[in-house]
N, C-alpha and C positions, 0 to 999 in steps of 0.2 A: 232215454237219450234224446237230445235235441234233434228235431226232424231235419233241420237244415244241415246238420253236421253229417248226415248220411249221404247226401248227394255227391259231394266230392269223391267219396270213396267209391260209390257206384260208377261215377264217371271214369275213375281210374281203371276200374275193372273192365268196363266196356271198351275202353281204349286199349287195354292189354289184350283183350280178346281180338279186337280188330287188328292189332299189331301182329299177333300170331297168324291170323288169317292172311294178312297182306304178305307176310313173310313167305307163306306157302304159295301165294299167287305168283310170286316171282319164279317159282320152279314148276314149269308146266308138266314135268315128268311125273311128279308125285302130287296128287290131290287127295289127301286123306279125308276120310269121312269124319265129321265132327259129331260123333255120337254123344249123347248125354248119359254119362255113367251114373244113373240114378242111385244104384246101390252104394256106390262110393260116397256120393253126396249125403245120402241118408246116414251112413256111418259117421261121417264128419259131424253132421248136425246132432246126432245122438251123443257123440262124445262131448261135443260142446255143451249140450244140455247138462250133462253130468258135471262138466267143468264149472258151469255157473252155479249149479246146485251146491257143489262142494265149497265154492267161494262164499256163498251165503251162509252155509253152515259154520265156516270159520269166522265170519262176521259175528254170528251169534255167540260163539265160544269166546271171542274177544270181548264182546259186550258183557258177558257174565264173569269176566276176570278168571278164566279157566287157567289151569296149570300150564306152565311153559312147555313141558314135554308133550302134553296133549295138543297144544297149539302147533308145535313143530311137526308132530305126526300128521295132523290134518293138512298142514302146509305142504309136506312131502307128498301126500296123496294128491293134492291139487297139481303139483308139478308133474307127477307121473301121468295123470290124465292128459295134461297138456302135451306131454311128450308123444302120446299116441297119435295126435293130430298135428304135431309140429310140422311134419313134411308138407301138409296142405297149407297151413297158415303162412309158413315162411315163403312158399312158392307163389301162392295166389294173392296173399295180403302182406307183402313184405313191410309196408309202413306200419301196419298194425302189429306185426310180429316184433318190430323194434321196440314198441311200447308195451308189449306183453312180457318179453323175455330178453330184452336188451340189457347191456351193461348199466349198472347203477351210476351212470355219469350223465351230465347234461348232453342233450342232443344239440349240436352246434350248427346254426345256419350261417355258413361262412360268408355268403354274400351280404347278409344283413348284420354280421358281427354280433349276433345275439345267441342266447342259450335258451333251450327249452327244458323245463323241469323233467328229470328222469322219473319214470314210474314203472310198475310191473313187478314181476316175480323176483328179480334180483334186488330191487329196492326193498321189497318186503322181506327177503331173506336177511338183509342186514338188520331189520327190525325184530325179527324173531330169534336171531342167534347173536346175542341173547335177547330175551324179551323184557322190556321195561314197561310196566303198566302205565307209566306217566305218558307214554306215546300212544295210548289207546285210540284217541280221536284221529291221529295222523294215520295209524294203521287202518282204521275203518275207512278213512278217506281214500287211501290207496286201494283198498279192496273194492270200493265202489267204482273206482276208475277201471279196475280189472273186469268188473261186471259189465261196464260200458263196452269194453273191448270184446267181451264174449258176445254181446248183442250185435256188434259189428260183424263178427264171424257169422252169426246166424243170418243176419240180414243179407249179406253178400252171397253166401253159399246157397241161399234159397233161390237166387235169381240168375246166377252165372251158369254158363254151360262149360263143362270141362270135358276134355277128350283124352283118349287113351294115351296118346303120345305125350301130352302134357303131364298126365298123372305119372307115367313112367319116369319122365324127366325129373319130376318133383321127388319121386321115391329114390331115384339114383342120387340126387343131390343130398337127400337125407342120409343115405348110407355114407357119403363122404363127410357130411356134417358130424356124424357119429365118430368117424375115423379121425377127426381133427379136434373140433370144439368139444364134442361129447367125451372123448377119451381123456381130454386134458382137464375137464371140470371147469371149462370157461364160464359157464353160466351158474355154477354153484361155488364161487370162490370162498364163501364164508363157511357154509355147512359141509362142503366136500362130499355131498351125497350122490355124486354123479354116477358112480358105479351101480348104485341101487336104481337109478333112473334109466340107464341104458337098455335094460330089458324091455321097458315100455316103448322106447323108440323103435327097437328092433321088432317088437310085436306089431306095431303100427305098420311097418314096412311089409312084414310077412302077410298080414291079413289083407292089406290092400292089393298086393301082388296077386294074391289068390282071387280077389274079386275081379281083376282085369284079365285073368288068364283064360285060356281056352284049352281044348284037348291037345293042341300043338305042343304045349310045354308041361302039361300036367304031370306026366311020368318022366320028364326029362329035367330041364333046368329048374322048374318050380319045385319039384320034389327035392332036388339037391339044395336049393336055397333054404327051404324050410328046415332041412336037416342041419345045415350049417348054422342057421339062426338059433335053432334049438340047442345046438352044441355050445354056441357062444353064450347063450343065456345061462346054461348050466355052469359054465366057468365063472360067470359074473356072480351067480348066487353063492358060490363056494367061498369067495373072498371079496368083501366090499371095503376093505381097508386100502385107501388110496396110497398109503406109504409102503405097502408090501405087495401090491398087485403086480403081476408080471406083464407089463405093457409090451415089452420087447418081443415076447412070444405071441401075445394075444392079437396084435395087429396083423402079422403075416399069417398066423395059423388060423385066424377066424375072419377078421374084418376084410382083409384083402381077398380072401376066397369068396366072400359074399358079393363084393363089388364086381369081381371077375365073372361070377355066375350070372349076375344081372345082365351083362352083355349077351350071354348065351340066351337068356330069357328073351331079351329084346329081339335077337335074330330069329329065334323060334316062333315068336309071336308076330314077326314081320312088322315091328313098330318103327315108323320113320323117325328120323331125328327132328327135333324142334329146331328150325333153321334160324338160330340166333347165335352170333359169335360169342363164345364163352372162353374163359381162361383155361378150363380143363377140357381137353379134346373129347369129342363124343365117343371116340373109340378107345379111350384110356380105360384099361381093365382095373387099374389101381392108381392110387395117388403117386406111386413110386415107379410106374412103368416108364420105359424110355419114351421120350417125346410125348409125355402126358400133357404138357402145357403148351398153349398157343400164345406166342408173344404178341400176335396181332390184336389180342383183347386189350392190350395196354397202349396201343397206338392212337394218335389223334383222329385217324380216318382211314378209309380203304386205300387211298393213294400212298399212305405211309407203310403199307404192308411189308413185312420182312421178306427178304430174299437173300440167298447166299451171295449173289452178285453185288447187292448193296453193301452187305457186310464186308466183302473183300475190298471194295473201294473205300469204305469207311476205315478199314484197317490201315490202308495206305495213308490216308489223310490224318488219322490218329497219330501216326509216327512222323508226320511231316511238319516242319517248323513254319511252313507257309501260312499257318493259321495264326501266328503271333505277329505283332506289330513290326518287330525288327528281326524276324526270322531267328529268334534266339531261344524259343521254347516250343515244344510240342505237347500234345495231351499226355504222351508217354513219359514226359519229364517228371510229372507228379503222380502218374498212375502206372506203376511198374508191375508188369505181369507176374514176376516172381514173388511179389508181395501182395498177391490177389488184387492188383491194381490200386494199391495205396502207395504211400511214399516212405513209410517207416518212421516218420517224424511225429512229434507231439502235435504240431500245428503246421498247416501248409505254409510254404514260403512264398513271398511276393517276388516280383521281378527285380526288386531292389534288395532281395535277400533278407527281408525282415519278416517276422512271424505275423501270420494272419490270425483271425479270431478263432478258427476251428480246425479240427483234425480233417485230413483228407479222407473222405469215405471210399470204401471199396466200390468198384464198378461191377463186380461179379453179382449177378442176379438183380442188378439195379433195374433191369427191364421189367421186373415183376412187382413193381410198386406204383402206386398212384401218389405221386409227390416226390420230387427230387430235392436234393440238398438236405442237410440236417433239419432245416426249418420248413421243408416242403414247399418252398416258395414257387416252384415250378411244377406243373401238373405232370409233365412227361419228359422223356429224354431229349426230345427235339428242343424243347425250351431250355433244358439244362445246358446243352452244348453251346447255344448262342450266348447264354448268360456268362459262361466261363470265358468264351473267346473274347467277348466285348468288355469284360471286367478289366479295368485299367491296372489293377494290382496283380492279376493272374496271367493274362495273355495280351491284353491291351490291343486286341485286333479290331479292325474295322471290317465288318462283313462285306460291304460294298467293294472295298479294296481287295479283299481276299477273293471275291468272286471274279474281279477283273483279272487277277493273277491266274486263277483256275481256267478262265475262258481263253487265256493266252497260252496255256499249256496244252499241247496237242494230245498228250496221253490222257490227261484228266478230261479234256473236252470230249474226246471220243468215248471214254468210259461213261460219263454222265449222259451223253446222247444215246448210247446203246440201252441204258436203263430207263431213262425218262422220255426219250424220243422228242426232246426239245432242242432248239438250236443253241440256246445259252443256258448256263447253269443258273438256277434261282436259289434264293436263300433257303427256302424250305427243303430243297433237294440236298443241299449241303448238310443241313441239320439232320435230315433223314438218313443219309448214309452213315454219319457218325453214330447216330442212335442205333442203327441196324447193327453196326459192329459191336456196340455195347450189349445189345440183345443177344448176340451170339456167344457171349461169355458165360452163359448159364449151361454148365455141362451135365449136371445131374449124374455124375459117375463116381461118387464117393463110396467108401466102404459101407457107410450106412445105407446108401441106395442099393448096393449089391446085396446086403443082408435082407433088406425088405423085399428084394426080388427073388429070395429063396436060398441064397448062399449063406447058410448058418455059420460058416467059418470066417465070414468077412469081418466080423468084429470080435475083439477080445472079450474075455469075461469082465474085465474092468469096464470096458465100454458099454457092455450090456447093462451092468449095474448102474452105470452113469446115466444111460437113457431112461431106465426105470425111475431114477431119482429126478431126472430132468422133467419128466412128465408128471410124476407123483409128488413126492415130498417137497421138492424145490419149486414146483409150480412155474417153471420156466415157459412151458408150452402154452400157458394162457395168454402170453404176449407174443412169443416167438412161435407162431402157429405152424404145425406140421402141414405140408411137407416142405414149404419154402423156408421155414424158420425165420420169417420176418413178420412184419405187422400187417400184411395183406390178408384180410379176413376170409377164410374158406367158408363154405364151398363155392361161393360166387366170385370171390376175389375182386369185388368191385370197389372196395374201400381199403385204404391203408391207414392204420391207426398210429397216433402219436401217444407218448407217455410222459408223465412228469415223475422223474425218479428222485429229484432232490440231490443231484450229483454235486460233489465238491470240486474244488479246483484241481485236486490231485488225490492220489490214493491214501494220503494221510487222513483224509476226511475231517479236516479241522476248519476249513473255510468254505462256505457255500458259494457255488458258482452262480452269479447273478445274470448270466446270459438269458435274455427273454425267450430265445428260441422262436417258435412259431408265433408266440405272443407279440413279437415285434410288429407283425402285420395285422394283429387283431387286439389292439390295446385295451378295448373295452370288454373283452372276453376273458374273465378271470381264470377259467379252467384251462386256457391255452398258455398262460404265462409259464415260462421255463419248460415248455413241452418240446420234445424232439421226436422225430420219426424213429420207429422201431426198425433197426436195420437187420439184415439177414445174419445168421450165425454160420452160414456156410462159408468155409475157408477162414473162419475166425482165428485159427491159430497162426495165420500168416499176416494178420493185419494189426499187430500191436504197434503203438499203444492204443488205448481204448477210450470210449465215450466221445461225445461231441467235441470235447476240449483236449483229448489226448492225454488227460492227466493221470490215467490209470495204466501203469506200465505193463502189468501182467494180467492174465486171466484170473490168477489167484486173488489179486487186489479187487478185481471186479466182483468175483464171487463173495469175497468177504463183505463188500458193500451191500450186496443183495441179502446176504445171510443175516446181517444186522437189522435189516428193515429199511434200507435206503436212507435218504437224507433225514427223515424223521427219527430213524433209529440212532442217528449220530447227533440228535438234538437240534437239527435245523428246523426252522419254522417254515414248513411247506404245506400250507392249508389245502392246496389242491393236488397233493401228491396222489397219483393214480396207483403207484406201486404199493402193495400192502406194507404197512409198517410193522407187522408182526414178525419177529425173528423166525428164521426158518429152522433153527436148531440143527443145522448140518454140521457133522463132524469133519475134521480135517480129511479123513479118508474119503468121506462122501463127496467133499468138494473136489478132491483129486480125481475121483471116479467120473464126476460130471465133466471135468476138464478133459479127461481122456476120451470121453464120449464125443465132445466137441471136435476133437482131432479126427474123429471118424467122419466128420462132415467136410473134410478137405477133398476137393476134386483131385483126380489123378492126372 
């Protein structure tokens, strides 16, 4: 490895360590001891040594033109080894992790409007399934890049100090990664071998928990966790077929129990929280616990923090026509609660009653996304609200005029003063209360949520079959991630993905829709052309018609589009399509079961 290339990585790690330390310095009540967990580091380094060894052995096999099956087996061995240390690499070296096991898509530098070549295990998976000897040199080049990343792991874990609270936090994140990305096969989209890999991830968690445990948890939570992980591994060994695996039972019966027991372990070991704001609350026992998610992880800053008082005021303004130019339209005009805050139309209507370019998106769960509007042109809900208000075709409001009206209204003036303690309402405050109301629209009280919380009668048999298909054969969950069912990537939820589906203008799938989507703002980035944000599927049965253009009238039309392989499946030329163009081979009954499952995502 080039010596100069090491230093930015080390600088990042030292900065990260300083960040953790500074976070704790703000809390005088808790000053944890930053012990160096040498045994944990030695295990990581040993696993990484094996990782590099196996990569080099695969390079030799490729050079010798070995049989495809042998190459695939060796590749699977490499992935399983990586899974044992995934918890550490993802947490302490997130940038490297992206290039070791990230999607086989270009990494986009938005500010520079450039693309970085994809590399790593997912790129190699596409090369090995199937394997073409004509790509030998390219395969070896990618394997060499992987060796370089292994060297990065070794270099950094030899010098950094890791503490018990950080290790536990990393392991907890890994259990949630298994419960979302792992269980859906997110990082094995071609081979579909994720059920064979999950035991390695679970083993890595179990072994490391044992290393950081003391007598306080040995015969209590740790013992229970080990038993649950062993039980989960036995289930995984019995059936590795992604199309027939019983996901709907496995998650609540095994994975949820493991994540819940980890909180007991944390309490028994008296491990403090890592004081960093995260989307998943530190006391969330499972992904599906009530109040598991923290909306403040998606706000622009601390002063924008959510409160019920802000949401209540935002609710009033959301329904008040004071926000439009001529007092003739409110936010609720186009975002109707009974329709999951959509309007039921194919495309939004302008003030002049003419069709606009796109479908009105649901506001339910919009607070759990990084990127608003179909084209993600605004980072957060605060920016979204002002964009709509000032848009001459939507509300044609003037924020300064609106503020003058609000400051002349005694009730509004008093409400804003009580919340923000300022004499006059400011633009950011108006944006914040509207955004806070939208953040309050995530209820997490669907039949699916109840089922995952232990009520096994909350979903019908059809819905259970539909969920198994959703996660397995239909591969819906590799884009609509559990448990938000949108494109915000767990377990950190720091990024919301966009996809290129190759959608048509309507459900007949005869004419390609040329809307550039996010590509409008990144014209030189080919992979973003015709890309759109992955919206949530929660309350999806209430939000017809579908897609960014409202061209698909029913969920059956949407499912038929996916079943065929998206735009490419219908013969459209979509070179950058991110949706697999392989037909899903779903039967009509299977499609109906998936649609029934999606109804279980409706809030009550």
